[in-house]
C-alpha positions as CSV (number, residue, x, y, z in Angstrom):
1,M,261.1,74.6,72.0
2,R,263.1,77.8,72.5
3,E,261.8,80.4,75.0
4,T,261.1,82.9,72.1
5,E,259.1,80.3,70.2
6,R,257.1,79.4,73.3
7,G,256.4,83.1,73.8
8,E,255.2,83.5,70.3
9,S,253.0,80.5,70.6
10,V,251.4,81.9,73.8
11,R,250.9,85.3,72.2
12,T,249.2,83.7,69.2
13,R,246.8,81.8,71.5
14,I,246.1,84.8,73.7
15,R,245.4,87.0,70.7
16,A,243.0,84.4,69.4
17,G,241.1,84.4,72.7
18,D,242.2,81.0,73.9
19,R,240.8,80.8,77.4
20,E,243.0,77.9,78.4
21,A,246.1,79.9,77.3
22,F,244.9,82.9,79.3
23,A,244.3,80.7,82.4
24,E,247.9,79.5,82.0
25,L,249.0,83.1,81.7
26,Y,247.2,84.0,84.9
27,D,248.7,81.0,86.8
28,Q,252.1,81.9,85.7
29,H,252.1,85.7,86.4
30,A,249.3,86.4,88.9
31,R,251.7,86.4,91.9
32,A,254.1,88.7,90.2
33,V,251.3,91.1,89.2
34,Y,249.9,91.1,92.8
35,N,253.3,91.7,94.4
36,H,254.1,94.5,92.0
37,A,250.7,96.2,92.8
38,L,251.3,95.7,96.5
39,R,254.7,97.4,96.3
40,L,253.1,100.4,94.6
41,T,249.9,100.7,96.6
42,G,251.1,99.5,100.0
43,D,247.6,98.0,100.6
44,W,246.6,94.3,100.3
45,S,243.0,95.0,99.2
46,E,244.1,97.6,96.7
47,A,246.7,95.2,95.3
48,E,244.1,92.4,94.9
49,E,241.8,94.8,93.1
50,A,244.6,96.0,90.9
51,M,245.5,92.5,90.0
52,S,241.9,91.6,89.1
53,E,241.6,94.7,87.0
54,T,244.9,94.0,85.3
55,F,243.9,90.6,84.0
56,L,240.4,91.9,83.1
57,A,242.0,94.6,81.0
58,A,244.5,92.2,79.6
59,W,241.7,89.9,78.4
60,R,239.8,92.9,76.9
61,T,242.9,94.2,75.1
62,R,244.4,90.8,74.1
63,E,244.2,91.6,70.4
64,T,246.7,94.4,70.9
65,V,249.4,92.0,71.9
66,A,252.2,91.9,69.3
67,P,252.2,88.5,67.5
68,E,256.0,88.1,68.1
69,G,258.0,88.6,71.2
70,G,259.0,86.9,74.5
71,S,257.3,86.7,77.8
72,L,254.1,88.7,78.4
73,K,255.1,89.6,81.9
74,P,256.2,93.1,81.0
75,W,252.9,93.7,79.3
76,L,251.0,92.6,82.4
77,L,253.2,94.6,84.7
78,G,252.7,97.7,82.6
79,I,248.9,97.3,82.9
80,A,249.3,96.7,86.7
81,T,251.4,99.8,87.0
82,H,248.5,101.9,85.6
83,K,246.0,100.1,87.8
84,A,248.0,100.7,90.9
85,R,248.4,104.3,90.0
86,N,244.6,104.7,89.7
87,A,244.2,102.8,93.0
88,N,246.5,105.2,94.8
89,R,244.5,108.2,93.5
90,G,241.3,106.5,94.8
91,L,242.9,105.8,98.1
92,R,244.0,109.4,98.6
93,R,240.4,110.5,97.9
94,R,239.0,108.1,100.5
95,L,241.6,109.1,103.1
96,A,240.7,112.8,102.5
97,F,237.0,111.9,103.0
98,L,237.7,110.0,106.2
99,A,239.8,112.8,107.6
100,R,236.7,115.0,107.4
101,S,234.5,112.4,108.9
102,P,233.8,111.7,112.7
103,A,236.0,109.1,114.3
104,P,234.4,105.6,114.2
105,P,233.3,104.0,117.5
106,P,235.8,101.7,119.3
107,V,235.7,98.0,118.4
108,E,236.6,94.9,120.3
109,D,240.3,94.2,120.7
110,F,241.4,91.1,118.7
111,A,245.1,91.7,119.4
112,D,246.0,88.0,120.1
113,E,244.4,86.9,116.8
114,T,245.8,89.7,114.6
115,A,249.4,90.1,116.0
116,G,250.9,88.4,112.9
117,R,248.8,90.6,110.5
118,I,249.9,93.7,112.4
119,D,253.6,92.8,112.0
120,D,253.0,92.2,108.3
121,A,251.2,95.5,108.0
122,R,254.1,97.2,109.7
123,R,256.7,95.8,107.4
124,L,254.5,96.6,104.4
125,A,254.2,100.2,105.7
126,V,258.0,100.5,106.0
127,V,258.4,99.3,102.4
128,H,255.7,101.6,101.0
129,R,256.9,104.6,103.1
130,A,260.4,104.2,101.7
131,L,259.1,104.0,98.1
132,S,256.8,106.9,98.7
133,Q,259.8,109.2,99.1
134,L,260.6,108.7,95.4
135,R,258.9,110.3,92.4
136,R,256.1,108.2,91.1
137,Q,257.9,107.5,87.8
138,D,261.1,106.5,89.6
139,R,259.2,104.3,92.0
140,E,257.6,102.4,89.2
141,V,260.9,101.8,87.4
142,L,262.5,100.6,90.6
143,A,259.6,98.2,91.3
144,L,259.8,96.8,87.8
145,C,263.6,96.5,87.3
146,V,264.7,95.5,90.8
147,A,261.7,94.0,92.6
148,S,260.1,92.3,89.6
149,G,263.3,91.5,87.7
150,L,262.6,93.1,84.4
151,D,265.5,94.3,82.3
152,Y,265.7,97.8,80.9
153,Q,264.1,96.9,77.6
154,Q,261.2,95.0,79.3
155,A,260.6,97.9,81.7
156,A,260.6,100.3,78.8
157,Q,258.0,98.1,77.1
158,A,255.9,97.9,80.2
159,L,255.8,101.7,80.7
160,G,255.9,102.7,77.1
161,V,259.0,104.9,77.4
162,P,262.5,104.8,75.9
163,V,265.1,102.6,77.4
164,G,267.2,105.7,78.2
165,T,264.3,107.0,80.3
166,V,264.2,103.8,82.3
167,R,268.0,104.0,82.9
168,S,267.8,107.6,84.1
169,R,264.8,107.0,86.4
170,L,266.4,104.0,87.9
171,S,269.7,105.9,88.5
172,R,267.7,108.7,90.1
173,A,265.8,106.3,92.4
174,R,268.9,104.6,93.6
175,A,270.6,107.9,94.3
176,R,267.6,108.9,96.4
177,L,267.6,105.6,98.3
178,A,271.4,105.9,98.8
179,R,270.8,109.2,100.5
180,L,268.1,107.7,102.7
181,S,270.4,104.8,103.6
182,S,273.3,107.1,104.5
183,E,271.1,109.5,106.5
184,H,269.7,106.7,108.7
185,P,272.2,103.8,109.1
186,Q,270.5,100.8,110.5
187,H,271.4,99.4,113.9
188,P,271.6,95.5,114.0
189,E,269.5,95.3,117.2
190,Q,266.6,97.1,115.4
191,R,266.3,94.8,112.4
192,A,263.6,92.5,113.8
193,E,261.2,95.0,115.4
194,L,260.1,98.5,114.5
195,P,258.5,99.7,117.8
196,D,258.5,103.5,117.2
197,R,259.1,106.1,114.5
198,R,262.8,105.8,114.8
199,G,262.6,102.1,114.3
200,E,260.5,102.8,111.2
201,V,263.2,105.1,109.8
202,E,265.8,102.5,110.5
203,G,263.7,100.0,108.6
204,E,263.4,102.4,105.7
205,A,267.1,102.7,105.5
206,A,267.5,98.9,105.6
207,F,265.0,98.6,102.8
208,A,266.8,101.3,100.8
209,A,270.1,99.4,101.2
210,M,268.5,96.2,100.0
211,F,267.6,97.9,96.7
212,L,271.0,99.4,96.3
213,Q,272.6,96.0,96.6
214,E,270.5,94.5,93.8
215,E,271.9,94.2,90.3
216,T,269.8,95.1,87.3
217,P,270.4,93.3,84.0
């Protein structure tokens, strides 16, 4: 069976409320949805929540899926983009509240047990910091087209915008990252660790360069 035919079959089953088909859809795309949300939110818990809300919204709105078409990944990533956007708004409100609150009491040091998590969090912070220097619309297009591998048409479908808008936003995002990469060229000895703010800037430049080297269909 051709990919288009398989896509149409899945769409028909999803529209009909076939729970087994929806479970297959989840298994196939949950990781991609989570990763997309993580890139946009920069927070693991927010990404998990956005992923859960994405599939809940997908199930509730399944009848809106067009009966014909290919993969439902663009549809899911479009929902995830909106959920991540809402999560970022909520996070900003919570951070503002915490900034006005007294500092919490010190807790026991678990450095030996959490060293790996700290490194992961540092790398995630570098990625999110670099993306945060882009306009929200440009950041979303970059995450969809480069990181998630959608083509222009699929990204346009996910965001509900014209293909030309996707192209212009992606071009603008790459131009911004090119400036970041040229302003802060990375030193080879700083690739493994980011011990201070300068290291974080170097890491941002490396991240920018990675996106600039990617090809978009």
